[in-house]
Residue, then its C-alpha position, 0 to 999 in steps of 0.5 A: x500500500x502506498x504511503x499516501x493511501x496508508x496515511x488516509x486509513x482510519x484503522x480504528x474505524x476499519x477494525x469496527x467494520x471488520x468486527x461488524x460493529x459499525x453503526x455508520x459504515x458510510x463514514x468510511x466506505x464508499x467515495x469520499x473527497x479528500x485533499x489528495x483526490x477521491x478515496x474509495x473504500x470497500x469491505x468485501x470479505x472473501x474477495x481476493x481483488x477489487x477494481x474500480x471501473x469509472x468514468x473520471x471527468x465529464x470531458x471523458x464521458x464514454x472513456x472508462x478507467x480502471x483502478x485496482x484497489x489495494x488490500x488494506x486489511x486481510x479481512x477484505x478491506x480494500x482502498x483506492x485513491x482516484x484523481x479529481x475532485x468530482x465523485x464519478x459514477x463507478x462500479x466495483x469488479x470483484x473477484x472472490x476466493x472461489x474464482x467467481x467474479x461479479x460487477x456491482x454498484x457500491x451500496x455505500x455511494x448513495x445518500x439516505x432516502x429518508x428525510x429529516x421531516x420523516x424521521x421527526x414524524x416517526x419520532x412523534x408517532x404520526x408518520x402514517x405512511x411509515x410503511x412506504x419509508x421503513x421496510x424493503x422497497x425496490x426503487x431506482x436511484x440515479x438510474x440504478x435499480x436496487x432495494x432500499x432497506x430501513x429498520x428501527x432498532x434504537x438500541x442496536x450496536x449495528x444492523x446489517x441486511x443479510x441473505x443468500x446474496x451476501x452469504x448471510x454474512x453480517x459484515x458485508x452490508x452494515x447499515x447506517x444509523x440516521x442520527x438519534x432516530x434509531x433508524x438504520x438504512x442502506x440501499x443495495x443496488x442489484x437486489x430486486x423483487x423476490x430477494x430473500x433477506x433478514x436483518x442481522x442485529x448486533x445488540x449492545x452486549x455484542x450478540x447477533x440475532x437474525x430478525x424478519x423485517x417488521x415492515x416486510x410485505x412478504x415472507x417465506x412459507x412456514x417453517x421458513x421465516x425470512x422476509x422477501x423483497x416485494x413491490x405492492x404498488x404494481x397491481x392493477x386494481x379494478x374496484x374504482x367504483x367500489x372504492x369511490x362508493x365506500x369513500x362517499x359516506x361511512x355513515x351510509x353503512x349504518x342504514x345498510x344491511x350488513x351480514x358478515x361471513x367469518x372465514x378461516x381461509x386455511x380450512x374453508x376449502x383445501x386444494x383437494x376436494x371433500x372433507x377428507x382433504x386435510x393434507x391436500x394443501x392450501x388454495x391460492x388466494x386467486x382460487x379462493x376468491x372465485x370459490x368464496x365469492x360464488x358461495x357468499x353471493x349464493x348465500x346472500x352475505x354482504x361481507x366476509x371477515x377473514x381471520x388474520x391473514x397477516x403472516x404467522x408461524x404456527x397454523x394452530x394459532x389461526x393467525x392470532x399470533x402475528x409475526x408479519x404485521x405487514x405481510x399477507x401470509x404466503x400460505x396462499x400465495x404472494x401479495x399480488x395474489x392477495x390483492x387479486x383476492x381483495x379486488x375480485x371480492x369488490x368487483x363481485x360486490x362483497x366487502x372484506x373485513x380483516x381481523x387484526x391483532x394489536x393486543x399481543x404478539x408472540x415471543x418468536x425470536x425472529x419477530x418483534x420480541x426483544x427486537x434489538x436486544x432490548x424491549x423495543x415493541x414491548x415493556x421491559x417489566x413483565x407485569x406490563x409487557x406479558x400476557x401470562x394466560x397466552x404466553x405472549x407479549x404486550x405492545x408498549x402503546x405509550x411509545x410513539x414509534x410503537x403506536x405509529x407501527x400499529x396505527x399505520x398498519x391498520x391504515x396500510x391494510x385499508x389503503x394498500x389492500x383496500x380492506x373495507x374494515x379492520x376488526x381489532x381482536x381482544x380490545x379488552x386485553x388492551x384496556x385493562x392492565x389486570x386482564x388475565x392477571x392475578x395479584x402481583x402480576x400487574x401494575x396500577x396506573x398513576x391513579x391506582x386503577x386498572x385502566x390502561x391509559x396509554x392503550x385508551x389514548x392509542x385507540x382514540x388516536x387509531x380511530x382518528x387517524x384511521x377514519x381520516x386516512x382510509x376513505x370510509x373503511x370501518x373500525x370494529x372492536x371485539x371488546x368483551x366487557x362493558x367498557x363505556x363508549x367503545x363506539x361513537x365519535x364523542x370526545x370520551x369514546x374510543x371511536x370504533x364504528x362497531x362493537x361485537x355484542x358478546x353479551x347478547x350471544x352469551x344470554x341467548x345460549x344461556x337461555x336455549x341450553x336450559x331444559x325447555x321445561x325450566x327455560x322460563x327461569x332464564x327468560x330475562x336473558x333473551x330480553x336483557x340485550x334491549x336494555x343496552x342495545x343503543x348504548x353502542x353500535x353493535x354487531x351480533x356475532x356467532x364467532x369462531x371462538x365459540x365453535x372450536x377448542x372443545x366448545x362444539x358447533x352451534x348445532x351441538x350447543x342446542x338441546x334435544x335428543x335428535x338432530x331435527x330437534x337441535x336444528x329446530x332450536x337453531x332455526x329459532x335462534x337464527x330467526x331471533x338473531x336476524x330480527x334483533x337490532x344489530x348487524x350480523x356475523x356468522x362463522x363459516x360452517x354454522x350455516x350448514x348445520x355442522x354437528x362436528x366441532x370446527x377443526x382448522x385442519x379439516x375442510x368444511x362438510x361441503x359434500x353434506x351441505x351442498x347438492x352433489x351427485x352420489x359420485x361426488x361424495x364417498x360412501x362414508x356411512x352418512x345417511x342421506x337423511x342427514x345430508x338432507x337435513x344439512x342442506x335444508x338448514x343451509x337453505x333456511x339460512x340462505x332464505x333468512x339472509x335474503x329476507x334480511x337484505x330485502x327488508x329495511x325494517x331489519x337494518x335501517x334503524x339498528x342504532x335508533x330506538x324507533x326501529x324496535x318496539x316490544x309487543x310482548x316481553x313478559x310471556x316467560x311461562x310460554x317462552x314467547x317474544x313478540x316485537x316490531x321492527x320499523x324503517x324510516x326509509x320504507x313504510x314497512x312494519x314487521x311483526x316478529x313472533x318467536x316461540x322458544x317452547x317445543x309446544x305448538x299453539x293453534x290460536x295464540x292471540x297477539x297484540x298488534x300496533x294498529x288495525x290492519x292486515x297481518x300477512x305471514x311472509x317468513x316462517x322458520x318452520x317451513x317444510x323446505x327448511x326441515x320444519x313441520x310446516x305449521x304456518x298462517x297461509x292467509x292474511x289475518x285482519x286484526x280485531x278490537x280485542x285488547x291483548x298485550x296492552x294493545x287495543x287491536x290483536x290477531x289470533x295466529x298459529x305458532x309452530x313449536x320452536x318457530x319464528x313467524x314474521x308478519x308484514x303489517x298493513x294498516x286498513x281503514x274502517 
């Protein structure tokens, strides 16, 4: 090495690079103007020679010079001193110790792509498009194609990008820390879409860890867990009309029907056929889109809700232990495939809601846990940072960058993937410091209470930013307690659009599972929901967590010694559900009369519930009578959904008291409920009579709101649905006989475990 070049070496900094401890490698590597000329330095372990290939001056455009670099450190540190005062465009021609050669652009020749304004916003927790800044982004800089990497690891000594492209060697692509932001960045020329990578993080204590990208948009198929470079901006959408309509008014949804089909994509339908396809593999998002949309449209649902599609390592977690918050799971294909799924659903007139898990994240070391060797995303104190019941970690909602990560994530799914709603899972676990914890396992807030004030503030900020950024998309809470004002736009409200009404389902099941002879003792559980029905905007859900892990199917929850009795109970339950104020949600398979508990490893019983020829289902010992019962039950749910969507009285005033009126909520001994549903947009009044007793009534007198004709237009006991056919085929004219506190009444037949719906038409004398 020449004396001049030797004198320019910063040997302490070179040692820092060699030991992969550099947090500012650009200070040494790449091109630098020095008094003697242009100093170019490169650190390439396993290289035996490196040559700079450059056009030196503007006058010499087209004339290329070659400058062999000198080996300054045997670990692979090379340097060359070029003449001139203007940094040229150059490449490095590298020969490795295995005899191969490669020409590359120098990754340390590029300036940061993150602005100071971006970093200040991120530090304040308000950089809502942070997913466009951090992560891996294919781009061109000065005409050179490559990928820009940026990651937040504030306590790391050093962060490197590693992958097959650099032998997973953390010394080769050490990243630059941007001031005090905690963000590390690096542009690597030549790395394009499809490149597999991770971050190698060296902690303050000097140990190295491999981490997936928190903002990675694609990941390997489990059990592999590396991130994959992907550009989500190239997909061509066809849902402009849908998105424009969605953006027009978020409030319009409240006056519209909403019947949600909750789906676990992995077990809705496998790549094989039939319910014996446990090991047939996962369908691609594109195939799922066509099949699922066809079924949803046939049945009459308005939306699907997907259990978490965000990347997760363990199938059995169903996606609720998320590791890749910005990556749709690769089990079903690429991000492009998932964009196709969303686009196709919209073109078919179907909204899509995504489950989202901000309440917890798993301890998998490849993920967010202990990300830079410290508690970055979680709390350091386990009393604040862990869920003992679940064995998972709790986000530090008070840390601006963590809140930014989560809020931007919800926005990301609504903007990048056009999701129509985000359902936040386990909101109660966020709101209460002692959720699932015993004495000594939690720390009270500054007022001595159990409310997580940082989570409350986070949720309010989430709602505000989400609604401003996403063009009409909905925010839904699964909140299992009586926390006040979960929904609404008031100052003290959390700001969600809807909340699951878990209490309604608990009361209904508590009532129905009682022996019919003693059921009257639980009658209040049927009517209690109307005491608080307008305190929140509710969704009445029959969700997945009531159908698995030993809880059985909805059919199995019903009383009765025979399947036909159980199905009659469930028809009555669904009839009450559909006519009760609130939007609707039903988990997959529960519209088929499934008797088996849901198993995420198995298909739904398509052969049993859908019309097929004998050749299409195996001789599995199931009777044709059983198949008929299931098909009839599916037809019932289909008819019920059609009826719901066709009658504004059942949805237009869900959130207003004038949309509902009790006629009879006192007949506990008979187990009968009678009530009205109304709409302001259509002059329609519907009278619903629910008979939850296994006894029929030939002449049951019912009070009615006015003198008129009462025509039965829906009957859960119809023969086509598997019932006995006990109905009221002719319209009934009310008479001036007082009943249920009303001057007018009618006498009708009530089927055992039947729901009868009458349209009410006033008649002048």
